[in-house]
C-alpha positions in Angstrom: 105.0 106.4 102.6 106.1 105.1 105.9 102.5 104.7 107.0 101.6 102.7 103.8 104.7 100.5 104.3 103.7 99.8 107.9 100.3 98.7 106.7 101.9 96.3 104.2 104.2 94.9 106.8 101.2 94.2 109.0 99.5 92.3 106.2 102.7 90.3 105.5 103.0 89.5 109.2 99.4 88.3 109.2 100.1 85.8 106.5 103.4 84.7 107.8 102.0 84.0 111.3 98.3 83.0 110.7 98.1 80.8 113.8 99.2 83.7 116.1 96.6 86.1 114.7 93.8 83.4 114.7 94.5 82.7 118.3 93.9 86.4 118.9 90.7 86.2 117.1 91.9 88.3 114.2 90.7 87.9 110.6 93.5 86.9 108.2 93.6 89.3 105.2 93.9 87.8 101.8 94.5 90.7 99.5 95.5 94.4 99.5 94.3 97.1 97.1 96.8 100.0 96.6 94.9 103.0 95.3 95.9 106.5 94.5 96.2 109.0 91.6 98.4 108.3 88.6 102.1 108.9 89.1 102.3 107.9 92.7 104.4 104.8 92.0 102.0 102.2 93.4 103.6 99.4 91.4 107.1 100.6 92.3 106.0 100.8 95.9 105.1 97.1 95.9 108.2 96.0 94.1 110.5 98.1 96.2 108.7 96.8 99.4 109.1 93.2 98.1 112.8 93.7 97.3 113.5 95.1 100.7 111.7 92.1 102.3 113.2 89.5 100.0 109.7 88.5 98.6 109.3 87.2 95.1 106.7 88.9 92.9 104.5 87.4 90.1 102.7 90.1 88.1 99.5 90.1 86.1 99.2 93.1 83.8 96.4 94.3 81.5 98.4 93.3 78.4 98.6 89.8 79.7 94.8 89.3 79.6 94.3 90.7 76.1 93.1 88.2 73.5 91.6 84.8 73.7 94.3 83.3 76.0 93.8 85.8 78.8 92.3 83.3 81.2 95.0 80.7 80.6 97.8 83.3 81.0 96.4 84.6 84.3 96.0 81.1 85.6 99.5 80.2 84.6 100.9 83.2 86.6 98.8 82.2 89.7 100.0 78.6 89.5 103.6 79.8 89.1 103.2 81.9 92.3 101.7 79.0 94.3 104.4 76.6 93.1 107.2 79.1 93.9 105.8 79.5 97.4 105.5 75.7 97.9 109.1 75.1 96.7 110.7 77.9 98.7 108.4 77.7 101.8 108.4 81.5 101.7 105.7 84.1 101.1 105.3 85.3 97.5 103.3 88.3 96.2 100.8 88.0 93.3 100.6 91.5 91.9 97.6 92.5 89.7 98.8 95.7 88.1 96.1 98.2 87.0 93.4 95.9 88.2 90.7 98.3 87.0 91.7 97.2 83.5 91.5 93.5 84.4 88.5 93.5 86.8 86.1 96.1 85.5 82.5 96.2 86.4 80.8 93.3 84.6 79.3 93.9 81.2 79.5 92.0 77.9 83.2 92.6 77.5 85.7 89.8 77.1 87.3 90.7 80.5 84.3 89.2 82.3 85.6 85.7 82.1 89.0 86.7 83.4 87.3 88.6 86.3 85.2 85.6 87.3 88.2 83.3 87.0 90.4 85.7 89.0 87.8 85.9 91.8 87.5 82.1 91.9 91.3 81.7 92.2 91.5 84.3 95.0 88.7 82.5 96.8 90.7 79.3 96.6 93.8 80.7 98.1 94.5 79.5 101.7 96.9 81.0 104.2 99.0 77.9 103.8 99.5 78.7 100.1 101.8 81.6 101.2 100.5 83.8 98.4 99.2 87.3 99.2 97.4 89.2 96.4 98.4 92.9 95.9 96.6 95.0 93.3 97.0 98.6 92.1 94.4 101.0 90.7 93.9 104.7 90.2 90.2 104.1 89.3 88.6 102.3 92.2 85.2 103.3 91.0 85.7 101.3 87.8 86.3 98.0 89.8 83.6 95.4 90.1 82.6 95.6 93.7 82.8 91.8 94.1 86.6 91.8 93.7 87.0 94.1 96.7 84.6 92.4 99.0 85.6 90.7 102.3 87.7 87.6 101.6 89.3 89.0 98.4 91.0 92.4 98.2 89.7 93.2 101.6 92.4 95.7 102.7 92.9 99.1 101.1 96.1 101.3 101.3 96.2 104.8 99.8 99.5 105.6 98.2 100.8 109.1 97.7 104.0 110.6 96.5 107.0 109.5 98.6 108.3 111.9 101.2 111.9 112.8 101.7 112.7 109.8 103.9 110.9 107.4 101.5 112.7 108.8 98.5 116.1 108.1 100.1 115.0 104.6 101.0 113.8 103.9 97.5 117.1 105.2 96.1 119.1 103.0 98.5 117.0 99.9 97.5 117.9 100.3 93.9 121.6 101.1 94.7 122.2 98.4 97.3 123.6 95.7 95.0 125.8 98.2 93.1 129.2 99.6 93.8 129.0 103.3 94.6 131.8 105.8 94.7 133.2 106.9 98.1 131.4 109.9 99.4 128.2 109.2 97.4 125.4 111.0 99.3 121.8 110.1 98.5 120.4 112.8 100.9 121.9 115.5 98.7 119.5 114.6 95.9 116.2 114.4 97.7 115.2 118.1 97.1 116.1 117.8 93.5 113.5 115.0 93.0 110.4 117.2 93.5 107.3 115.5 92.3 109.1 112.2 91.7 107.2 108.9 92.4 108.9 105.6 93.0 108.9 104.7 89.3 110.7 108.1 88.5 113.3 107.4 91.1 114.0 103.9 89.6 114.3 105.3 86.1 116.7 108.0 87.4 118.9 105.3 88.9 118.7 103.3 85.7 119.9 106.3 83.7 122.7 106.8 86.3 123.8 103.2 85.9 123.8 103.5 82.1 125.7 106.8 82.3 128.3 105.2 84.5 128.7 102.1 82.3 129.2 104.2 79.2 131.7 106.5 80.9 133.7 103.6 82.4 133.5 101.4 79.3 132.1 98.4 81.2 129.4 96.0 80.2 128.6 94.2 83.5 126.7 95.7 86.4 129.2 94.1 88.8 132.0 96.2 87.4 130.3 99.6 87.3 130.8 102.3 90.0 128.0 104.8 90.4 129.0 108.4 91.4 127.2 111.5 92.5 127.6 112.9 89.0 125.9 109.8 87.5 122.9 110.2 89.8 122.7 113.9 89.1 122.5 113.0 85.4 119.8 110.5 86.0 117.7 112.9 88.0 118.1 115.7 85.4 117.1 113.3 82.6 113.9 112.3 84.3 113.1 115.8 85.4 113.5 117.0 81.7 111.0 114.2 80.7 108.5 115.3 83.3 108.7 119.0 82.4 108.8 118.8 78.6 105.7 120.0 77.0 104.8 118.0 74.0 
């Protein structure tokens, strides 16, 4: 996970300092495709990375493009991302989640118009727009090759299950704005999260928060204190979900 993170940091640095890299003769990347099998937490990887770096994320999902207004909805998200970057003067991420469902190989399907519009909008993005496109997929073979050609999603990062160090970092990202009990030790839970992806870890923390709020009788996140027992409950709940045979 650390290697994948370093690759993303490199891309962000490219886009934050285009003049520096152009002076070195480097090509400025425009988009990144995160690929890997289901359950590896590709989307969580991007959102956790963005949270750590203080980068705002605008997300396009397959459900967003369903129906007759898909093109308009996608365009609205792209415009929102560009406007946010313009107002803040900071880099933002445009995340196309499960892009294989949004940008399939062209056929007679209704997704074709969205695909063509999406490619056109990516083509129009400039380094000065401060928008970097990230996309996730577990079916690269289903993608229209035009979307991953040079100048579009022209970088690829393979994402696997997080290792022990990455798991701890993901936990700390989701806990950093919360009050935690004295003596809380995230390292103690790493071995208990075998087979957990980034999304699993987030859900475990969410369960821990809800457990703590119910026990303490509080309604606001700013008042809750998360303990070791709460995190253990969260991990056990998600582990049960993952191992239950339906």
